[in-house]
C-alpha positions in Angstrom: 211.1 -95.7 85.4 212.3 -97.0 82.1 216.1 -97.7 81.6 218.0 -94.9 80.4 219.2 -94.7 76.8 222.3 -92.7 77.6 223.2 -93.5 81.1 226.1 -91.7 83.0 228.1 -94.5 84.9 230.2 -91.9 86.9 227.4 -89.6 88.0 227.4 -87.5 91.1 225.3 -84.6 91.2 227.0 -81.2 90.7 224.3 -79.2 92.0 224.5 -77.1 88.8 222.0 -77.3 85.8 223.1 -78.4 82.3 222.6 -75.7 79.8 221.4 -76.8 76.2 221.4 -74.4 73.2 221.1 -74.8 69.5 219.7 -72.7 66.6 218.2 -74.4 63.6 217.8 -72.3 60.4 215.6 -73.3 57.6 212.3 -73.0 55.8 209.8 -75.1 57.6 206.1 -76.0 57.2 203.6 -73.8 58.8 202.6 -77.0 61.0 204.5 -80.2 61.5 204.6 -83.2 63.7 207.7 -85.2 64.8 207.7 -88.9 64.7 209.1 -89.5 68.2 210.0 -93.2 67.6 211.8 -92.6 64.3 213.8 -89.7 65.5 214.5 -91.1 69.2 213.0 -88.1 71.1 210.5 -88.2 74.0 209.8 -84.5 73.2 210.8 -81.4 74.9 212.4 -81.8 78.3 211.3 -79.9 81.3 213.1 -76.5 81.5 213.7 -76.3 77.8 211.8 -74.2 75.3 211.6 -74.7 71.5 210.6 -71.3 69.9 210.2 -70.5 66.2 211.3 -67.1 65.0 211.2 -65.3 61.8 214.8 -65.0 60.9 214.5 -61.3 59.9 213.1 -60.6 63.4 215.6 -62.6 65.3 218.5 -60.8 63.6 217.8 -57.8 65.9 218.6 -59.7 68.9 221.9 -59.1 70.7 222.5 -63.0 70.9 221.8 -63.6 67.2 224.4 -66.3 66.4 225.1 -65.2 62.8 226.3 -61.9 64.0 229.2 -60.7 66.1 232.3 -62.8 66.9 230.5 -66.0 66.6 229.1 -64.9 63.2 232.5 -63.8 61.9 233.9 -67.3 62.9 231.2 -69.2 61.3 231.2 -67.3 58.3 235.1 -68.0 57.9 234.4 -71.7 58.3 231.8 -72.0 55.8 230.5 -68.9 54.1 228.1 -70.7 51.6 226.4 -72.3 54.4 226.5 -69.2 56.5 224.7 -67.3 53.7 222.1 -70.0 53.2 221.3 -69.8 56.9 221.0 -66.1 56.8 218.6 -66.2 53.9 216.5 -68.8 55.6 212.9 -67.8 56.5 212.9 -69.3 60.0 214.9 -70.0 62.9 213.9 -72.5 65.6 215.9 -71.9 68.9 216.0 -74.8 71.4 217.2 -73.4 74.7 217.0 -74.2 78.4 218.4 -75.7 81.5 218.0 -79.2 82.9 218.9 -80.6 86.3 222.2 -82.5 86.4 221.0 -86.2 86.0 222.3 -89.5 86.0 221.6 -89.7 82.4 221.8 -87.7 79.2 218.4 -88.6 77.9 217.5 -84.9 77.8 220.3 -84.3 75.5 219.2 -87.2 73.4 215.6 -85.9 73.2 216.9 -82.5 71.6 219.3 -84.3 69.3 216.4 -86.2 68.1 214.3 -83.2 67.7 217.0 -81.6 65.4 217.3 -84.8 63.4 213.7 -84.4 62.6 214.1 -80.8 61.7 216.8 -81.8 59.3 214.1 -83.6 57.2 211.6 -80.8 57.6 213.5 -78.0 55.9 216.5 -77.3 58.1 219.5 -75.7 56.2 222.1 -75.3 59.1 222.3 -76.1 62.8 224.4 -73.7 65.0 225.9 -75.1 68.4 227.2 -71.8 70.0 228.6 -73.7 72.9 231.1 -75.4 70.5 231.4 -72.5 68.2 230.2 -74.9 65.3 227.8 -74.9 62.5 226.6 -78.0 60.7 224.7 -78.5 57.4 221.6 -80.5 57.5 223.4 -83.4 55.9 226.4 -83.2 58.3 224.2 -83.2 61.1 222.3 -86.4 60.0 225.7 -88.2 59.2 226.8 -87.3 62.7 223.6 -87.9 64.8 221.1 -89.9 62.8 223.0 -93.3 62.6 223.2 -95.5 65.6 221.9 -94.6 68.9 225.1 -94.2 70.6 226.4 -91.3 72.7 229.7 -90.0 71.5 231.1 -87.2 73.6 233.2 -85.4 71.0 230.1 -85.0 69.1 229.3 -82.4 71.7 232.3 -80.9 73.1 235.3 -79.2 71.1 238.9 -79.4 72.2 241.1 -76.6 70.7 244.8 -75.9 70.8 245.7 -72.2 70.4 248.6 -69.8 71.0 248.8 -69.2 74.8 248.6 -65.4 74.9 249.8 -65.3 78.5 252.9 -67.5 78.0 255.2 -66.7 75.0 256.0 -69.7 72.7 253.6 -71.9 74.6 250.1 -73.2 73.7 246.6 -73.5 75.4 244.6 -76.5 75.2 241.1 -75.9 76.2 237.5 -76.9 75.6 234.0 -75.8 74.9 230.7 -77.5 75.5 230.9 -79.2 78.9 228.2 -76.9 80.2 225.9 -79.2 78.4 226.9 -81.7 81.1 226.7 -79.3 84.1 230.3 -79.6 84.3 233.3 -77.0 83.9 235.4 -76.8 80.7 239.2 -77.6 80.7 242.0 -75.2 80.3 245.6 -76.4 80.2 247.9 -73.4 79.8 251.8 -73.0 79.3 252.0 -76.3 77.2 255.0 -76.9 75.2 254.2 -77.2 71.4 255.8 -80.7 71.4 253.6 -81.7 74.4 250.3 -80.5 72.9 249.2 -84.0 71.8 249.7 -85.3 75.5 247.9 -82.3 76.8 245.0 -82.8 74.3 244.7 -86.5 75.5 244.6 -85.2 79.2 241.9 -82.8 78.3 240.0 -85.6 76.5 240.2 -87.7 79.6 238.7 -84.9 81.5 235.9 -84.4 79.0 235.0 -88.1 78.9 235.0 -88.5 82.7 232.9 -85.4 83.3 230.3 -85.9 80.5 230.1 -89.5 82.1 229.0 -87.8 85.3 232.3 -87.5 87.1 233.3 -84.6 89.2 237.0 -83.3 89.4 237.7 -81.9 92.7 239.5 -78.5 93.4 243.1 -79.2 94.4 243.2 -82.7 92.4 246.8 -83.6 91.6 247.6 -85.2 88.2 250.6 -87.2 87.2 250.8 -87.1 83.4 253.1 -89.3 81.5 255.2 -86.8 79.4 255.0 -83.9 81.9 258.0 -83.0 84.0 256.1 -82.8 87.2 252.5 -83.0 88.7 249.7 -80.6 88.0 246.9 -79.4 90.2 243.4 -78.8 89.2 242.0 -75.5 90.3 238.4 -74.4 89.9 238.2 -71.0 88.0 236.1 -68.7 85.9 232.4 -67.8 85.8 229.4 -68.8 83.6 229.9 -65.2 81.8 233.6 -65.9 80.9 233.7 -65.1 77.1 236.5 -67.5 76.7 234.3 -70.6 77.7 230.8 -69.3 78.5 231.4 -71.6 81.5 233.5 -72.1 84.6 236.6 -74.1 84.0 239.2 -76.5 85.4 242.5 -74.5 85.3 245.8 -76.4 85.0 249.2 -75.1 84.2 251.7 -77.3 82.3 254.9 -77.4 84.4 257.8 -75.4 83.2 
């Protein structure tokens, strides 16, 4: 077996699959081939399907990414790019589940495939798991340079008002399902501690993307927090807030 390009040095099998999903909007040739060496892809991983749709037909689907709550969010971030995506003739969906693995080369393969599509007529790439939309240029700038895995290219860390705790903020992530790992939720964070909580979330993101597993009940001593915090496994894959299970933590009062 060849050496992995994107290894996971902390890997332990979680027993769960990694879920991968992108939508690529554009006007593509009727037939095309992808230069695997140039774009750093071995092809489509087992368990993943790459399907081309006519955009006007896909819009009827309940999961259409340019509609509903996600569509409103993407429109608000970049209305011009959103409208270009909506006018595109085609949408190529890359979707599927792969076994939790000691490397991230399946992820690399699909990133490489999308790299190729940006040179074949792609206008916009939607990553629903991170609530993100990239222009073809933005995607190439982020992913077509050095062949290096950067976890924050694939996971979003957010800081929002904590609707359960007045005057506090909620630091949470999206995207760790790509790594067969739960997302992170830190509630009850004092606004002036948001940066520290963000660093803690980033630590969990990096550790889990590298294959690490955080046990239920794990106690954390964080500099800047008044007391220890305990990790609890929570949520479900159909949880709208994460589309994933999550590690639940509460910032000490």
